[in-house]
N, C-alpha and C positions, 0 to 999 in steps of 0.2 A: 504492499502500499503506499510505504515511504517513495517509493521510484516513481508513484501515482504521483507525485508531486517536486523533488528534488530532481530529477532528467529534465522536467521543462523550466524552469526554476532557472537552472542554469546552462540550460541551452540557449532561451532567449535573454537571460543576459550576456552571455556571453556574444550571439550577435549582435541584439542592439548595440550594445556597446562599442562595439570592433564596428561595426556598416555605417550606426550615429559620425564616428567620428572622423570616418575617413570619409564620409558623403559632405560635412562640413567641410572638412579642409579641402577638400579638395569643390564646393564649392564660394566660401567661402576665405581660404585661407587662414593660415593660422597669425595673429595676429593681440590683441589687448583683451578684445572681447568672445575670442576662442571658446571658452570655458562655460561661458556663460552657454553661445548657441548652443553648446552641444550640447550640454544640459539636459537644457531644453527641447533638443532634439531624441536625446536617448529619451527623459519620464514623458513622454508621449508615445515614444516608440517602443518602448519596455514591455506594457501594457498588453501592447496590440501585440508581440512576438507570445508574448504567456498564451496569450487567445491558444493562438496560431500554432504554436507547437504541441499546446495538452488537447487543445483539437483536432488536429493533426499526424498527433506521431506513431502511432497506432495504425492504421490503415495506408501512414506511408511505407512505415516497415512490412506490413502485408505484403504489398505492392510492389515494393521491390526484390521482397521471399523472393516473388512469383515470375518474376522481371529474373531473377537469376537460375531460376533452376527453370528458366527453358530454353530449350536448346537449340543452337541456331541451324537454320536452314542450309542444305545440300546443296551443295556446287556439283553438276554433274561436269 
């Protein structure tokens, strides 16, 4: 039961932290307001990322397993 919550929390924190930082840097550069712009983007993005990971991780994992099990078509 703990993994049901721990994984989405950690994955969404990791992804939203890095993605918002990178996108903020690309869009606006690093200056005196960088941290405040990054923080604003992060606190908006993280709850969204959490919900998406929480709802999507299991179906995506199952889909990936099915893709991995498929055998490639034979070329004659």
